[in-house]
GULOSE-804768 format. One record per residue (C-alpha): residue number from 1; residue in one letter; z, y, x; chain. Coordinates in nm, 4 decimals. Each point is the difference from the previous one (the first is absolute). Last residue first. Example, Ala and Ser with C-alpha at 12.3 -4.5 7.8 and 13.67 -1.06 7.14 Angstrom:
2
<resi=2 resn=S Z=0.7140 Y=-0.1060 X=1.3670 chain=A>
<resi=1 resn=A Z=0.0660 Y=-0.3440 X=-0.1370 chain=A>
//
This chain:
166
<resi=166 resn=S Z=13.4942 Y=3.6820 X=17.4719 chain=A>
<resi=165 resn=S Z=-0.1352 Y=-0.1301 X=0.3250 chain=A>
<resi=164 resn=G Z=-0.3670 Y=0.0508 X=0.0665 chain=A>
<resi=163 resn=T Z=-0.2992 Y=-0.1447 X=-0.1806 chain=A>
<resi=162 resn=V Z=-0.1866 Y=-0.3003 X=0.1347 chain=A>
<resi=161 resn=E Z=-0.3745 Y=-0.0150 X=-0.0578 chain=A>
<resi=160 resn=D Z=-0.0782 Y=-0.3710 X=-0.0012 chain=A>
<resi=159 resn=P Z=-0.1613 Y=-0.0219 X=-0.3423 chain=A>
<resi=158 resn=L Z=0.1835 Y=-0.2371 X=-0.2366 chain=A>
<resi=157 resn=T Z=-0.0687 Y=-0.3735 X=0.0239 chain=A>
<resi=156 resn=T Z=0.3316 Y=-0.0569 X=0.1704 chain=A>
<resi=155 resn=L Z=0.2027 Y=-0.1819 X=0.2616 chain=A>
<resi=154 resn=V Z=0.2598 Y=0.2345 X=0.1455 chain=A>
<resi=153 resn=T Z=0.1645 Y=-0.1261 X=0.3167 chain=A>
<resi=152 resn=L Z=0.3339 Y=0.1542 X=0.0862 chain=A>
<resi=151 resn=P Z=0.0319 Y=-0.0672 X=0.3694 chain=A>
<resi=150 resn=V Z=0.3394 Y=0.0443 X=0.1626 chain=A>
<resi=149 resn=H Z=0.1962 Y=0.2904 X=0.1454 chain=A>
<resi=148 resn=T Z=0.2955 Y=0.0527 X=0.2332 chain=A>
<resi=147 resn=E Z=0.0172 Y=-0.3592 X=0.1226 chain=A>
<resi=146 resn=G Z=0.2970 Y=-0.0840 X=0.2224 chain=A>
<resi=145 resn=A Z=0.1252 Y=-0.2917 X=-0.2079 chain=A>
<resi=144 resn=R Z=-0.2679 Y=-0.1308 X=-0.2330 chain=A>
<resi=143 resn=P Z=-0.1386 Y=0.1897 X=-0.2965 chain=A>
<resi=142 resn=E Z=-0.0892 Y=-0.1831 X=-0.3229 chain=A>
<resi=141 resn=L Z=-0.3749 Y=0.0247 X=-0.0288 chain=A>
<resi=140 resn=G Z=-0.1646 Y=0.1669 X=-0.2960 chain=A>
<resi=139 resn=V Z=-0.2935 Y=-0.1090 X=-0.2140 chain=A>
<resi=138 resn=L Z=-0.0812 Y=0.2489 X=-0.2770 chain=A>
<resi=137 resn=V Z=-0.2626 Y=-0.0973 X=-0.2555 chain=A>
<resi=136 resn=L Z=-0.2393 Y=0.2284 X=-0.1881 chain=A>
<resi=135 resn=A Z=-0.2466 Y=-0.1173 X=-0.2592 chain=A>
<resi=134 resn=D Z=-0.3095 Y=0.1253 X=-0.1776 chain=A>
<resi=133 resn=R Z=-0.2427 Y=-0.1477 X=-0.2532 chain=A>
<resi=132 resn=G Z=0.2452 Y=-0.1904 X=-0.2180 chain=A>
<resi=131 resn=D Z=-0.0536 Y=0.2447 X=-0.2893 chain=A>
<resi=130 resn=A Z=0.3719 Y=0.0787 X=-0.0208 chain=A>
<resi=129 resn=S Z=0.0158 Y=0.0558 X=0.3750 chain=A>
<resi=128 resn=I Z=0.1749 Y=-0.2537 X=0.2235 chain=A>
<resi=127 resn=W Z=0.3287 Y=0.0420 X=0.1830 chain=A>
<resi=126 resn=G Z=0.1620 Y=-0.1464 X=0.3077 chain=A>
<resi=125 resn=E Z=0.3194 Y=-0.0657 X=0.1893 chain=A>
<resi=124 resn=T Z=0.0405 Y=-0.2028 X=0.3151 chain=A>
<resi=123 resn=W Z=0.2821 Y=-0.0659 X=0.2448 chain=A>
<resi=122 resn=A Z=0.0050 Y=-0.1322 X=0.3560 chain=A>
<resi=121 resn=G Z=0.2266 Y=-0.1916 X=0.2361 chain=A>
<resi=120 resn=D Z=-0.1177 Y=-0.3382 X=-0.1219 chain=A>
<resi=119 resn=A Z=-0.3379 Y=0.0400 X=-0.1658 chain=A>
<resi=118 resn=A Z=-0.0445 Y=0.1126 X=-0.3589 chain=A>
<resi=117 resn=P Z=-0.2722 Y=-0.1247 X=-0.2329 chain=A>
<resi=116 resn=L Z=-0.0484 Y=0.2064 X=-0.3147 chain=A>
<resi=115 resn=D Z=0.1253 Y=-0.1746 X=-0.3119 chain=A>
<resi=114 resn=A Z=-0.0147 Y=0.2949 X=-0.2376 chain=A>
<resi=113 resn=L Z=-0.2152 Y=0.3104 X=0.0159 chain=A>
<resi=112 resn=A Z=0.1763 Y=0.2834 X=-0.1802 chain=A>
<resi=111 resn=S Z=-0.1988 Y=0.1764 X=-0.2677 chain=A>
<resi=110 resn=W Z=-0.1751 Y=0.3391 X=0.0187 chain=A>
<resi=109 resn=G Z=0.0660 Y=0.2676 X=-0.2630 chain=A>
<resi=108 resn=R Z=-0.1041 Y=0.2930 X=0.2199 chain=A>
<resi=107 resn=E Z=0.3188 Y=0.2078 X=-0.0100 chain=A>
<resi=106 resn=G Z=0.2750 Y=-0.2626 X=-0.0190 chain=A>
<resi=105 resn=A Z=-0.1708 Y=-0.3069 X=0.1430 chain=A>
<resi=104 resn=L Z=-0.1917 Y=0.1623 X=0.2854 chain=A>
<resi=103 resn=E Z=0.1960 Y=0.3195 X=0.0577 chain=A>
<resi=102 resn=T Z=0.3499 Y=-0.1240 X=-0.0660 chain=A>
<resi=101 resn=D Z=-0.0717 Y=-0.3342 X=0.1680 chain=A>
<resi=100 resn=Y Z=-0.1237 Y=0.1693 X=0.3186 chain=A>
<resi=99 resn=A Z=0.3108 Y=0.2189 X=0.0158 chain=A>
<resi=98 resn=D Z=0.2257 Y=-0.2936 X=-0.0937 chain=A>
<resi=97 resn=R Z=-0.1321 Y=-0.2097 X=0.2903 chain=A>
<resi=96 resn=V Z=0.0662 Y=0.2833 X=0.2442 chain=A>
<resi=95 resn=A Z=0.3440 Y=0.0627 X=-0.1543 chain=A>
<resi=94 resn=A Z=0.0877 Y=-0.3706 X=0.0327 chain=A>
<resi=93 resn=V Z=-0.1196 Y=0.0070 X=0.3617 chain=A>
<resi=92 resn=D Z=0.2333 Y=0.2908 X=0.0836 chain=A>
<resi=91 resn=A Z=-0.1427 Y=0.1182 X=0.3303 chain=A>
<resi=90 resn=D Z=0.2144 Y=-0.0634 X=0.3099 chain=A>
<resi=89 resn=V Z=-0.2521 Y=-0.2503 X=0.1353 chain=A>
<resi=88 resn=E Z=-0.2838 Y=0.2543 X=-0.0231 chain=A>
<resi=87 resn=L Z=-0.2960 Y=-0.1490 X=-0.1840 chain=A>
<resi=86 resn=V Z=-0.3438 Y=0.0432 X=0.1553 chain=A>
<resi=85 resn=L Z=-0.3266 Y=-0.0349 X=-0.1904 chain=A>
<resi=84 resn=P Z=-0.2941 Y=-0.2320 X=0.0530 chain=A>
<resi=83 resn=L Z=-0.2558 Y=0.0137 X=-0.2820 chain=A>
<resi=82 resn=N Z=-0.1654 Y=-0.3372 X=-0.0616 chain=A>
<resi=81 resn=R Z=-0.2976 Y=0.0010 X=-0.2328 chain=A>
<resi=80 resn=L Z=-0.1216 Y=-0.1769 X=-0.3111 chain=A>
<resi=79 resn=R Z=-0.3269 Y=0.1394 X=-0.1372 chain=A>
<resi=78 resn=E Z=-0.2090 Y=-0.3051 X=0.0963 chain=A>
<resi=77 resn=D Z=0.2874 Y=-0.2215 X=-0.1183 chain=A>
<resi=76 resn=D Z=-0.0493 Y=0.1193 X=-0.3583 chain=A>
<resi=75 resn=V Z=0.3410 Y=-0.0772 X=-0.1512 chain=A>
<resi=74 resn=E Z=0.2241 Y=-0.2987 X=-0.0793 chain=A>
<resi=73 resn=Q Z=-0.1279 Y=-0.2632 X=0.2460 chain=A>
<resi=72 resn=A Z=-0.0032 Y=0.2543 X=0.2844 chain=A>
<resi=71 resn=L Z=0.3666 Y=0.0654 X=-0.0809 chain=A>
<resi=70 resn=A Z=0.0981 Y=-0.3539 X=0.0978 chain=A>
<resi=69 resn=D Z=-0.1903 Y=0.0185 X=0.3301 chain=A>
<resi=68 resn=Y Z=0.1426 Y=0.3443 X=0.0795 chain=A>
<resi=67 resn=V Z=0.3516 Y=-0.1251 X=-0.0744 chain=A>
<resi=66 resn=P Z=-0.0557 Y=-0.3005 X=0.2283 chain=A>
<resi=65 resn=G Z=-0.1102 Y=0.2333 X=0.2825 chain=A>
<resi=64 resn=S Z=0.2704 Y=0.2664 X=-0.0457 chain=A>
<resi=63 resn=A Z=0.3051 Y=-0.1828 X=0.1354 chain=A>
<resi=62 resn=R Z=-0.1617 Y=-0.2035 X=0.2770 chain=A>
<resi=61 resn=L Z=-0.2087 Y=0.3074 X=0.0927 chain=A>
<resi=60 resn=D Z=0.3068 Y=0.2240 X=0.0241 chain=A>
<resi=59 resn=R Z=0.1888 Y=-0.2556 X=0.2083 chain=A>
<resi=58 resn=S Z=-0.2978 Y=-0.0190 X=0.2395 chain=A>
<resi=57 resn=A Z=-0.0252 Y=0.3804 X=0.0141 chain=A>
<resi=56 resn=V Z=0.3728 Y=0.0177 X=0.0775 chain=A>
<resi=55 resn=D Z=-0.0371 Y=-0.2353 X=0.2954 chain=A>
<resi=54 resn=D Z=-0.3297 Y=0.1546 X=0.1198 chain=A>
<resi=53 resn=G Z=0.1209 Y=0.3588 X=0.0137 chain=A>
<resi=52 resn=F Z=0.0253 Y=0.2544 X=-0.2797 chain=A>
<resi=51 resn=A Z=-0.1248 Y=0.3495 X=-0.0868 chain=A>
<resi=50 resn=Y Z=-0.3426 Y=-0.0725 X=-0.1456 chain=A>
<resi=49 resn=E Z=-0.1867 Y=0.3285 X=0.0307 chain=A>
<resi=48 resn=D Z=0.0307 Y=0.3503 X=-0.1440 chain=A>
<resi=47 resn=P Z=0.3169 Y=-0.1152 X=-0.1750 chain=A>
<resi=46 resn=A Z=0.0568 Y=0.0489 X=-0.3733 chain=A>
<resi=45 resn=T Z=0.3667 Y=0.0655 X=-0.0728 chain=A>
<resi=44 resn=V Z=0.2742 Y=-0.1453 X=-0.2202 chain=A>
<resi=43 resn=G Z=0.3646 Y=0.1086 X=0.0258 chain=A>
<resi=42 resn=P Z=-0.0255 Y=0.2397 X=-0.2945 chain=A>
<resi=41 resn=P Z=-0.2471 Y=-0.1211 X=-0.2644 chain=A>
<resi=40 resn=M Z=-0.3728 Y=-0.0112 X=0.0644 chain=A>
<resi=39 resn=G Z=-0.2177 Y=0.1422 X=-0.2740 chain=A>
<resi=38 resn=P Z=-0.1649 Y=-0.2492 X=-0.2319 chain=A>
<resi=37 resn=L Z=-0.3557 Y=-0.0970 X=0.0835 chain=A>
<resi=36 resn=A Z=-0.2625 Y=0.1457 X=-0.2294 chain=A>
<resi=35 resn=G Z=-0.2056 Y=-0.1712 X=-0.2707 chain=A>
<resi=34 resn=A Z=0.2389 Y=0.0842 X=-0.2841 chain=A>
<resi=33 resn=P Z=-0.0175 Y=0.3698 X=0.0857 chain=A>
<resi=32 resn=P Z=0.3185 Y=0.1466 X=0.1449 chain=A>
<resi=31 resn=P Z=0.2848 Y=0.0656 X=-0.2406 chain=A>
<resi=30 resn=T Z=0.0263 Y=0.3442 X=-0.1621 chain=A>
<resi=29 resn=S Z=0.3469 Y=0.1465 X=0.0519 chain=A>
<resi=28 resn=C Z=-0.0910 Y=0.2827 X=0.2360 chain=A>
<resi=27 resn=A Z=-0.3084 Y=0.1019 X=-0.1970 chain=A>
<resi=26 resn=A Z=0.1917 Y=-0.0016 X=-0.3286 chain=A>
<resi=25 resn=V Z=0.2803 Y=0.2134 X=0.1438 chain=A>
<resi=24 resn=L Z=-0.2510 Y=0.2478 X=0.1415 chain=A>
<resi=23 resn=G Z=-0.1908 Y=0.0202 X=-0.3280 chain=A>
<resi=22 resn=V Z=0.3206 Y=0.0613 X=-0.1950 chain=A>
<resi=21 resn=A Z=0.0977 Y=0.2795 X=0.2398 chain=A>
<resi=20 resn=L Z=-0.3471 Y=0.1564 X=-0.0168 chain=A>
<resi=19 resn=V Z=0.0060 Y=-0.0060 X=-0.3807 chain=A>
<resi=18 resn=A Z=0.3469 Y=0.1599 X=-0.0056 chain=A>
<resi=17 resn=T Z=-0.1062 Y=0.2752 X=0.2407 chain=A>
<resi=16 resn=V Z=-0.3130 Y=0.0709 X=-0.2062 chain=A>
<resi=15 resn=L Z=0.2112 Y=0.0210 X=-0.3171 chain=A>
<resi=14 resn=H Z=0.2512 Y=0.2325 X=0.1647 chain=A>
<resi=13 resn=A Z=-0.2846 Y=0.2265 X=0.1197 chain=A>
<resi=12 resn=A Z=-0.1511 Y=0.0014 X=-0.3508 chain=A>
<resi=11 resn=D Z=0.3359 Y=0.0988 X=-0.1495 chain=A>
<resi=10 resn=R Z=0.0333 Y=0.2844 X=0.2534 chain=A>
<resi=9 resn=A Z=-0.3543 Y=0.1184 X=-0.0781 chain=A>
<resi=8 resn=G Z=0.0793 Y=0.0072 X=-0.3731 chain=A>
<resi=7 resn=P Z=0.3240 Y=0.1917 X=0.0606 chain=A>
<resi=6 resn=R Z=-0.1841 Y=0.2703 X=0.2009 chain=A>
<resi=5 resn=V Z=0.1117 Y=0.0385 X=0.3576 chain=A>
<resi=4 resn=G Z=0.1146 Y=0.3493 X=0.1099 chain=A>
<resi=3 resn=T Z=0.3536 Y=-0.1140 X=0.0522 chain=A>
<resi=2 resn=R Z=0.1615 Y=0.2286 X=-0.2516 chain=A>
<resi=1 resn=M Z=0.3775 Y=-0.0017 X=-0.0376 chain=A>
//
């Protein structure tokens, strides 16, 4: 049966299709640039404004303040910023931590920051870049009864553009 397409043209079309498929896979699997914030895992959002009242804000500050002070001794404190995110209480905290660890330690080669201060009712986890120039630390509050979301404070030297959920 004749299709009207020359064999050479058909081979070229297959080659172009294969190249496009490889390019698409590579583009989808390429990690963000080393100087970009990781994407937010499921259960984490970036609010338009701080989404908590005075009681929660006070708990958040007691938890994140000592971590900020400790981190300011490790990195350029003029570049250090606080990015307030929101963590849904039904989010899997271990999965959130693993998502950041996979990208920062696994894909970018960052190291875990040890001995971060942790307040009662809060948890911390952090990473520092191989050159010691950049860091990212998560400070999360343990939810109290009736809370549907809690602050997830990100202390970092990375630019503050937050990318959407992955």
